[in-house]
A tleap script that builds the chain and sets N, CA, C and O, in Angstrom:
source leaprc.protein.ff14SB
mol = sequence {
  NMET THR VAL LEU GLN ARG ASP ILE MET LEU
  GLY ILE VAL PHE ILE THR GLY ILE THR GLY
  PHE ILE SER GLY GLU PHE VAL MET SER THR
  ILE LEU PHE ALA LEU ALA ALA ILE LEU SER
  ASN THR PHE LEU LYS TRP ARG GLN PRO CGLY
}
set mol.1.N position { 1.295 -11.934 10.962 }
set mol.1.CA position { 0.557 -11.610 9.815 }
set mol.1.C position { 0.941 -12.504 8.679 }
set mol.1.O position { 2.110 -12.675 8.334 }
set mol.2.N position { -0.081 -13.059 8.120 }
set mol.2.CA position { 0.152 -13.963 6.886 }
set mol.2.C position { 0.455 -13.096 5.623 }
set mol.2.O position { 0.243 -11.883 5.613 }
set mol.3.N position { 0.950 -13.767 4.582 }
set mol.3.CA position { 1.121 -13.194 3.366 }
set mol.3.C position { -0.172 -12.652 2.802 }
set mol.3.O position { -0.176 -11.558 2.238 }
set mol.4.N position { -1.304 -13.398 2.936 }
set mol.4.CA position { -2.514 -13.046 2.354 }
set mol.4.C position { -3.036 -11.667 3.201 }
set mol.4.O position { -3.501 -10.704 2.591 }
set mol.5.N position { -2.928 -11.682 4.399 }
set mol.5.CA position { -3.213 -10.561 5.109 }
set mol.5.C position { -2.409 -9.295 4.800 }
set mol.5.O position { -2.950 -8.189 4.821 }
set mol.6.N position { -1.137 -9.462 4.520 }
set mol.6.CA position { -0.352 -8.310 3.986 }
set mol.6.C position { -0.724 -7.795 2.688 }
set mol.6.O position { -0.756 -6.586 2.457 }
set mol.7.N position { -1.038 -8.788 1.735 }
set mol.7.CA position { -1.486 -8.417 0.516 }
set mol.7.C position { -2.860 -7.721 0.480 }
set mol.7.O position { -3.097 -6.812 -0.316 }
set mol.8.N position { -3.766 -8.188 1.384 }
set mol.8.CA position { -5.048 -7.439 1.411 }
set mol.8.C position { -4.883 -6.027 2.026 }
set mol.8.O position { -5.524 -5.073 1.587 }
set mol.9.N position { -4.035 -5.920 3.021 }
set mol.9.CA position { -3.753 -4.540 3.530 }
set mol.9.C position { -3.185 -3.680 2.555 }
set mol.9.O position { -3.634 -2.542 2.416 }
set mol.10.N position { -2.155 -4.142 1.799 }
set mol.10.CA position { -1.614 -3.373 0.752 }
set mol.10.C position { -2.662 -3.007 -0.305 }
set mol.10.O position { -2.564 -1.897 -0.829 }
set mol.11.N position { -3.592 -3.778 -0.648 }
set mol.11.CA position { -4.533 -3.593 -1.614 }
set mol.11.C position { -5.535 -2.477 -1.167 }
set mol.11.O position { -5.980 -1.625 -1.936 }
set mol.12.N position { -5.830 -2.575 0.120 }
set mol.12.CA position { -6.796 -1.638 0.734 }
set mol.12.C position { -6.111 -0.138 0.646 }
set mol.12.O position { -6.689 0.858 0.210 }
set mol.13.N position { -4.905 -0.176 1.095 }
set mol.13.CA position { -4.208 1.159 1.035 }
set mol.13.C position { -4.102 1.710 -0.291 }
set mol.13.O position { -4.279 2.917 -0.456 }
set mol.14.N position { -3.815 0.899 -1.306 }
set mol.14.CA position { -3.768 1.266 -2.799 }
set mol.14.C position { -5.037 1.792 -3.252 }
set mol.14.O position { -5.070 2.866 -3.854 }
set mol.15.N position { -6.209 1.047 -2.984 }
set mol.15.CA position { -7.525 1.488 -3.404 }
set mol.15.C position { -7.929 2.655 -2.737 }
set mol.15.O position { -8.529 3.540 -3.348 }
set mol.16.N position { -7.632 2.752 -1.422 }
set mol.16.CA position { -8.030 4.008 -0.706 }
set mol.16.C position { -7.345 5.268 -1.355 }
set mol.16.O position { -7.917 6.353 -1.462 }
set mol.17.N position { -6.008 5.000 -1.792 }
set mol.17.CA position { -5.310 6.122 -2.440 }
set mol.17.C position { -5.886 6.543 -3.723 }
set mol.17.O position { -5.915 7.733 -4.035 }
set mol.18.N position { -6.352 5.598 -4.492 }
set mol.18.CA position { -6.979 5.855 -5.827 }
set mol.18.C position { -8.252 6.652 -5.489 }
set mol.18.O position { -8.496 7.690 -6.104 }
set mol.19.N position { -9.047 6.201 -4.548 }
set mol.19.CA position { -10.349 6.857 -4.172 }
set mol.19.C position { -10.088 8.341 -3.829 }
set mol.19.O position { -10.760 9.261 -4.295 }
set mol.20.N position { -9.075 8.491 -2.992 }
set mol.20.CA position { -8.705 9.755 -2.533 }
set mol.20.C position { -8.353 10.665 -3.677 }
set mol.20.O position { -8.802 11.810 -3.733 }
set mol.21.N position { -7.505 10.135 -4.641 }
set mol.21.CA position { -7.064 11.005 -5.738 }
set mol.21.C position { -8.299 11.385 -6.558 }
set mol.21.O position { -8.445 12.558 -6.905 }
set mol.22.N position { -9.218 10.421 -6.893 }
set mol.22.CA position { -10.432 10.774 -7.636 }
set mol.22.C position { -11.174 11.841 -6.932 }
set mol.22.O position { -11.607 12.780 -7.600 }
set mol.23.N position { -11.360 11.801 -5.711 }
set mol.23.CA position { -12.222 12.641 -4.903 }
set mol.23.C position { -11.552 14.125 -4.666 }
set mol.23.O position { -12.154 15.077 -4.169 }
set mol.24.N position { -10.332 14.135 -5.071 }
set mol.24.CA position { -9.599 15.487 -5.010 }
set mol.24.C position { -8.682 15.619 -3.693 }
set mol.24.O position { -8.096 16.674 -3.449 }
set mol.25.N position { -8.601 14.621 -2.954 }
set mol.25.CA position { -7.689 14.752 -1.834 }
set mol.25.C position { -6.410 14.369 -2.227 }
set mol.25.O position { -6.073 13.198 -2.052 }
set mol.26.N position { -5.530 15.288 -2.804 }
set mol.26.CA position { -4.259 14.953 -3.440 }
set mol.26.C position { -3.210 14.753 -2.432 }
set mol.26.O position { -2.346 13.898 -2.629 }
set mol.27.N position { -3.213 15.454 -1.395 }
set mol.27.CA position { -2.158 15.347 -0.279 }
set mol.27.C position { -2.276 13.795 0.371 }
set mol.27.O position { -1.329 13.014 0.450 }
set mol.28.N position { -3.560 13.546 0.788 }
set mol.28.CA position { -3.934 12.305 1.306 }
set mol.28.C position { -3.576 11.024 0.435 }
set mol.28.O position { -3.090 9.983 0.879 }
set mol.29.N position { -3.909 11.297 -0.898 }
set mol.29.CA position { -3.651 10.135 -1.802 }
set mol.29.C position { -2.182 10.007 -1.991 }
set mol.29.O position { -1.687 8.887 -2.114 }
set mol.30.N position { -1.442 11.103 -2.022 }
set mol.30.CA position { 0.044 10.978 -2.289 }
set mol.30.C position { 0.587 10.218 -1.025 }
set mol.30.O position { 1.396 9.305 -1.193 }
set mol.31.N position { 0.183 10.553 0.189 }
set mol.31.CA position { 0.618 9.866 1.418 }
set mol.31.C position { 0.374 8.291 1.257 }
set mol.31.O position { 1.244 7.435 1.415 }
set mol.32.N position { -0.904 8.072 0.929 }
set mol.32.CA position { -1.274 6.675 0.726 }
set mol.32.C position { -0.606 5.870 -0.373 }
set mol.32.O position { -0.475 4.649 -0.278 }
set mol.33.N position { -0.177 6.583 -1.435 }
set mol.33.CA position { 0.557 5.827 -2.454 }
set mol.33.C position { 2.032 5.605 -1.991 }
set mol.33.O position { 2.687 4.606 -2.289 }
set mol.34.N position { 2.464 6.603 -1.261 }
set mol.34.CA position { 3.862 6.385 -0.651 }
set mol.34.C position { 3.916 5.268 0.283 }
set mol.34.O position { 4.848 4.464 0.275 }
set mol.35.N position { 2.845 5.198 1.158 }
set mol.35.CA position { 2.746 4.141 2.199 }
set mol.35.C position { 2.602 2.718 1.412 }
set mol.35.O position { 3.132 1.714 1.888 }
set mol.36.N position { 1.951 2.672 0.327 }
set mol.36.CA position { 1.741 1.469 -0.400 }
set mol.36.C position { 3.015 1.105 -1.013 }
set mol.36.O position { 3.351 -0.078 -0.959 }
set mol.37.N position { 3.756 1.941 -1.579 }
set mol.37.CA position { 5.105 1.639 -2.062 }
set mol.37.C position { 6.068 1.237 -1.115 }
set mol.37.O position { 6.829 0.313 -1.402 }
set mol.38.N position { 6.141 1.844 0.046 }
set mol.38.CA position { 6.919 1.400 1.184 }
set mol.38.C position { 6.646 0.078 1.675 }
set mol.38.O position { 7.545 -0.738 1.879 }
set mol.39.N position { 5.393 -0.161 1.876 }
set mol.39.CA position { 4.965 -1.465 2.344 }
set mol.39.C position { 5.184 -2.487 1.423 }
set mol.39.O position { 5.507 -3.602 1.832 }
set mol.40.N position { 5.036 -2.230 0.095 }
set mol.40.CA position { 5.283 -3.309 -0.922 }
set mol.40.C position { 6.745 -3.640 -0.982 }
set mol.40.O position { 7.095 -4.806 -1.164 }
set mol.41.N position { 7.574 -2.718 -0.845 }
set mol.41.CA position { 9.083 -2.968 -0.848 }
set mol.41.C position { 9.407 -3.712 0.357 }
set mol.41.O position { 10.226 -4.627 0.261 }
set mol.42.N position { 8.864 -3.437 1.501 }
set mol.42.CA position { 9.189 -4.114 2.672 }
set mol.42.C position { 8.689 -5.537 2.709 }
set mol.42.O position { 9.396 -6.442 3.151 }
set mol.43.N position { 7.504 -5.730 2.259 }
set mol.43.CA position { 6.892 -7.052 2.149 }
set mol.43.C position { 7.825 -8.004 1.081 }
set mol.43.O position { 8.072 -9.186 1.323 }
set mol.44.N position { 8.223 -7.409 0.059 }
set mol.44.CA position { 8.993 -8.051 -0.881 }
set mol.44.C position { 10.393 -8.479 -0.320 }
set mol.44.O position { 10.929 -9.513 -0.721 }
set mol.45.N position { 10.965 -7.678 0.599 }
set mol.45.CA position { 12.236 -8.061 1.220 }
set mol.45.C position { 11.971 -9.119 2.282 }
set mol.45.O position { 12.826 -9.975 2.506 }
set mol.46.N position { 10.733 -9.089 2.993 }
set mol.46.CA position { 10.535 -10.169 3.882 }
set mol.46.C position { 10.337 -11.554 3.258 }
set mol.46.O position { 10.593 -12.593 3.867 }
set mol.47.N position { 9.845 -11.504 1.955 }
set mol.47.CA position { 9.476 -12.847 1.288 }
set mol.47.C position { 10.787 -13.519 0.856 }
set mol.47.O position { 10.873 -14.747 0.849 }
set mol.48.N position { 11.832 -12.711 0.487 }
set mol.48.CA position { 13.051 -13.176 0.022 }
set mol.48.C position { 13.827 -13.959 0.964 }
set mol.48.O position { 14.109 -13.475 2.061 }
set mol.49.N position { 14.227 -15.223 0.609 }
set mol.49.CA position { 15.085 -16.067 1.487 }
set mol.49.C position { 16.460 -15.546 1.710 }
set mol.49.O position { 17.095 -14.927 0.857 }
set mol.50.N position { 16.902 -15.845 2.960 }
set mol.50.CA position { 18.256 -15.327 3.256 }
set mol.50.C position { 18.372 -14.070 3.772 }
set mol.50.O position { 19.483 -13.608 4.031 }
savepdb mol mol.pdb
quit
């Protein structure tokens, strides 16, 4: 998976979380925001050398 594909996937998860929050699906949006945060931290660690 390339860096661009990871960034696109993270963006989709985040946008879906915002949409879920606006529509009132607070549990699902919380899960999606948590998933976005975990993926973001994981991807940042993968990008760091060493």
